[in-house]
VEXDRENRO-752874 format. One record per residue: residue in three letters; x, y, z of N, C-alpha, C in turn. Coordinates in steps of 0.2 Angstrom, whole numbers, plus 5000, padded with zeros to 4 digits. Each point is the difference from the previous one (the first is absolute). Layout:
ALAXYZXYZXYZ/...
***
This chain:
MET491549974974500749984999500049935000/THR500549974997500249934999500749995001/PHE500249955003500749985001500249944996/LEU500550014996500349944997500649985004/LEU500049945002500649975005500549964996/ASP500650025000500549964997500249945005/ALA500249954998500249945005500550035005/SER500450044998500550025005499750045006/ALA499550044998499650045006499749955004/VAL499649954998499749955004500549965004/LEU500649984997500549965004500350055005/ALA500150064999500250055005499550005006/TYR499450004999499550005005500049945004/LEU500049944996500049945004500649995004/HIS500650034998500649995004500250065005/GLU499550045000500050065004500750044999/GLU500150014994500650044997499850075000/ALA500550044998499950074999499450014995/GLY499650055001499450014996499449965001/ALA500149955004499449965002499450045002/ASP500150055004499450045002499650034994/ASP500450024995499650034994499649954997/VAL500249945000499649944997499449995004/GLY500249995007499449995005499550054999/ALA500250065000499550064999499549994994/ALA500449984994499649994994499549945001/LEU500349955003499549945001499550015005/ALA500150045005499550025004499550054998/SER500150044995499650054997499449974997/ALA499550044998499449984996500249994993/ALA500650024998500150004993500249934997/PRO499849984994500249944998500749994999/CYS500349945002500749984999500049954995/LEU500450014995500049954995500749974999/MET500149944997500649974999499949954994/THR500550004995499949964995500249935002/ALA499749954996500149935001500749985000/ALA500450044996500749984999500450035007/ASN499850055003500350035006499849955006/HIS499349985000499849965005500449935000/ALA500149984994500449935000500750025003/GLU500350054999500650025002500050005008/VAL499550035003499950005007499949935003/VAL499649964997499949935002500749975000/SER500450004994500649975000500550025005/ARG500050075002500550025005499849985007/CYS499450005001499749975006500249935001/LEU499949964995500349935001500749995000/ASP500450044997500750005000500250025008/ARG499650045003500250025007499749955005/GLY499849944998499849955004499250005003/VAL499650054997499350005002499749944997/ALA499649965004499749944998499550014994/GLU500049964995499650014994499350015002/GLU499749965005499350015002499850075004/VAL500650035002499950065003500050074995/VAL500449994995500150064996499450034997/GLU499649964997499450034996499550035006/PRO499849975005499650035005500350075003/MET500749995001500350065003500050064995/LEU500149994994499950054995499350024999/ALA499649965000499250024999499850055006/GLU500349995006499950045005500250084999/LEU500550004995500250074999499550044996/GLY499649964996499450044997500250034993/TYR500549994997500150024994499749964994/GLN499850034995499749964994500549984995/VAL500049944998500449984995499750014993/LEU500450034996499850024993500249954995/PRO499649984996500349954995500450054995/VAL500549964997500450044995499649994993/THR499950064997499650004994500550004994/ALA499749994994500450014994500350074999/GLU499650055002500250075000500650015005/ASP499949975006500650015004500649974998/GLY499949944997500649964998500350044994/ALA499650034995500350044995500450065002/LEU499750045005500350065003500649985003/ALA500049945004500649985004500649994995/GLY499849974994500549984995500350074997/ARG499650054999500250064997500450045005/LEU499949995007500450035005500749985000/ARG500149944998500749975000500650054998/PRO500050034995500550054998500150065005/LEU499450025002500150065005500249985007/THR499949935002500249985007500649965000/ARG500349984994500549955000500650025005/THR500250064999500650035004499850015007/LEU499450005002499850005007499949945003/GLY500149944997500049935002499349985002/LEU499450034997499449975002499849934997/SER499749965004499849944997499350004997/LEU499949944997499350004997499450015005/GLY500149985006499550015005499950075001/ASP500650045001500050075001499750044994/ARG500149984994499750034995499349994999/LEU499749945002499349985001499750045005/CYS500350025005499750045006499950074997/LEU500550034996500050064997499450004995/ALA500049954996499550004995499350005003/SER499949965005499350005004499950075003/ALA500550035002499950075003499850054995/ARG500249994993499850044995499349994999/ARG499749945000499349984999499650025005/HIS500249995007499650025005500150075004/GLY500550034998500250065003500249995008/GLY500050055003500250005007500750015002/ILE500249985006500750015003500349935000/VAL500650004997500449945000500550005006/LEU500049955004500449995006500549954998/THR500750025001500549954999500650025005/THR500549955000500650025004500650014995/ASP499850004994500550014994500150074998/ARG500550045003500150074999500050014992/PRO500449964996500050024993499450014996/TRP499449975003499450014997499850075000/LEU500250045004499850075000500250044994/GLU500549974996500250034994499549994995/LEU499549955001499549994995499450035001/ALA499950045006499450035001499850054995/ALA500450054998499850054995499949974993/PRO500549964998499949974993499449964999/LEU499849965006499449964999499350035003/GLY500150065003499450045002499749965006/LEU500549985005499749965005500350035007/ASP499649995005500250025007500349945003/ILE500750005000500449955003500350025006/ARG499949975006500350015006500549955003/CYS500650025001500449955003499950005008/ILE499949955003499850005007500650005004/ARG500649994997500650005004500450075000/PRO500250025006500450065000500650004995/ALA500250064997500650004996500649995005/ARG500549974997500649985004500450075000/SER500350015005500450065001500849994999/
***
């Protein structure tokens, strides 16, 4: 089993938000945890926005143990083709690159973005929202 981590999932883990335990379990498992370079950039940016010192961010994220995946031409092309399907759901380019990488690598996608669940069947992906549904 492999886990594809959306930036939102890692940020939830770092900020100890709802769903952090699911991400922690994935990171602690023997399964590979992957994140695209685009999503990694988003996590770095958000950490800096929250005042984490620049010299602390990379070592802190390295301790999490996820592998940063390069964005390939194939991923970029698929992310572009996903735009019409995902436009109404508000997915960003980084989101679509995460899904494209998940198509290439397989595994379970962890995100906090509930609208992604609508894409599981059409894309043939196992997408899990780590946040409980609002009542």
